[in-house]
N, C-alpha and C positions, 0 to 999 in steps of 0.2 A: 349472767354470765354471758350470755350473747354479744351486751352492751361492751362488756370488758374484753373481748376477744377481739370484735373491730378497733377498739381503741389501741390496742396493742400493736394492729395491723397497720393502723395509720401512721404510728410512731415511728415503727421498722421503716416503712416505705419512705417518712421523711430523712430519716438518719442515710438511707440509701441514696436518697437525692442529694443529700449535703454532701457525702463521700465524693460523689461524680463532679460536683461542681469544684471542687478543691483538688482536682486530679494534678499530676504533674506536667508541667510545659504551657500551663496555661497562660502564666504571666511572660512567659521567654518572647524575648525582641527579636525578629530578623538580622540576622548578621547585615552589616554593611556590605554592599558589593566593592571589590577593589576597583579602583579607578582602571577605564584602559589605558593600552598603552595610548592610545592618539592621544588622550587626556593629559596623562602623565608628561608626554612629549609636550605638549601645549602649555601645561604649567611650566615647565623648566625653560622652556624657550622666553616665555613671560619675564619669568625671574631675572635671566640673561641680560635682560633689555634694562635692568636697574643696576644702580652704582654698587658692586659687589668687591669684597676682600678679593685679593689675587688669587689667595688660598681656596677660599669658597666659590669662585666661576671656575677654576680649574677642574673642583670636584663635580661641579655640576655640569660643566662641557663634556667631563668622561660619562658620566651618569649620562648625558643625553645621547651620545655618540652609541654607548650600548642597548640603551632603549630604541633609536633606530635602527639598528641591526637587528634588534628581535621583530620590529615590525617588517622589513624586509623578508626574514624567512616566514614569518605568519602570514605576509602576503603570496609569497611564492607559493606555500603550501596550499594555500586557499585556491589559488588558480589551479594548482597540480588536481586538489581534489576533483573540482570542478569539471576539469578535462577528463578524469577520470571516470566518474560518474556517467558521462555523457557517452562515452568511447566503449564502456568495459564488456556491454553484451555484444558489440560486433566484433572485438577483439576474441571474444571468447568463441563465437560461431565459426570466425575464421580460423583461429588455431587447432578446433576440434576438426575441422574441413582436412585441414592439413594433415594434421594427424595420424589421421584416417586414411588419407590416399598415402602418405609413407609406408605405415602398415601392410596396405594393400601391395605395394609394390615391392615391400621387402620380402613378404608371401610368395609373390610372383619371382622373385629373383631368385629364391632359394630353390625352385621349382623349375628354374630356365635351364635349357640343355643347349641354345644357340648362342654362340658368342655375340653374333650382332644383336641379339635381343637382350642381351647381357649391358651391350656397350649403352643400348636405348635407355635401358631400365636406370642405369647407374647416371645417366644424363639427367633424366627426370627426377630422380632421389637428390641429386645435386641442388637441382632447383628449388624441389620443394623444402629442401631444408633452409635453403636462403629464405624461403619465404617463412619460415617457423621463426628465424632469426629476425625477422623484420618485425613478427607480431611479439614474440617475447621482449625484444628490447626497444621498441618505438619508445621516442623522447616523451617524456611525461608533459612537457610544456608545448607539445604541438598537437595540432587537430588531427587525429588518426586519419588517414588517407587509406583507404580500402582496397585489398587487394582485389576482389571480385565484382566490384562495380566501378563504374565509369568507361568500361570498355577502352577504346584504343584515343580517347581524349590526351591531347598533345599535352595539355596542362599538367594533368592528375599524372600521365605519365611521368613528366617532368619531375614533379615533384616526387613522385615514389621512387625515382632514381637518386633525387638528392637525399633523399632521408635514407635509402639504403648505403651510400656512401657516409652519411653522418653517424649511422648505426656503426658500420665497420669500423670508422676512425674512435669511436668511443670505446668499442671493444678491445682495440688493439691497444688503446691508452689505458683502460683498465687492468688488461693483460701485462703492462710494462711496468705497473705501480703494483702489479701482484694482488692483485683486489679482484673478486668476482664481480661484474657488473650486476646490478638490480635489476629484475625481470619486471616488466610492467605489463604484460599480457599473460599471467598466471593465471588459471582457471579459478585459484581460491582467491584471487585479489578484493580484499576489501570483506569477504565473507560473504561473495556472490550468493543469494538466495536464489534461485529458480525453479523452487518445488512447486509453486503456484503458476511456473509459466506453460500454456497450453504447447508451444514446443518441445518441451522437455518431459511433458505427460505423454505425446503420442509419437514422439521422434525416436524411442528407444526399440533395440531390437538385440535378440542374441548374438545376430551375424553381424558384425560392425562393417564389413564390407558391402552387405547387401544394403544396409541404413545408409552408407554415405550418399547417395544420389537423395533420398527423401531429406536427409539432412540440408543439405545444399541448397533443395528449392526452397523450403522453410526460412532457412537463414537467409536467402536471397530477398525473399519476398518480405523478412522483416526488416533488412537493411534499407530497401526502398522506399519503405513507407517512413522511416527517420525523417 
């Protein structure tokens, strides 16, 4: 009887192995990759070098034009993404720094009792809001020029001023067309994950105004090491 039990177990194990070997998907072939835009363009360009009927040539030329437009969009988006990934942390730091200064001044403005002080606060707020506009709507295809590094270097100052004018012109054009201009310095751009960044783990405080100096120091140190 012991012999019979052993034999049954061997048969059962063999059946299980056999079933596994015939599992679904074993004989499936990988799907062929679609040709890239670059390869499609080259293929059509080679075809157009041949002697083609007029209607075929026209159809292929139209297709080629469409593919080239797609490639231009693809290349532009690739450049924008590269710039965005490089600059997003600096923009994040600078936007938070400006926003905290604005909140601090607005709090001071609510408790101010002197006219001269009110004028000074209003002037500072106006400048800070222009700085916030600079970060929020900085052109996607431009390398970001920091507001807080570079000091009084004439080249950097000139570039900032040129970019400020460009941003204002873009905002005016967007308003004239009835469209909202897309922000490029948003805190959640690209789902920025900063949970493992020492800066954010140690730079928090319940009192945002008191934390501003610590935030400024750390963000500046980060940018200087980029």
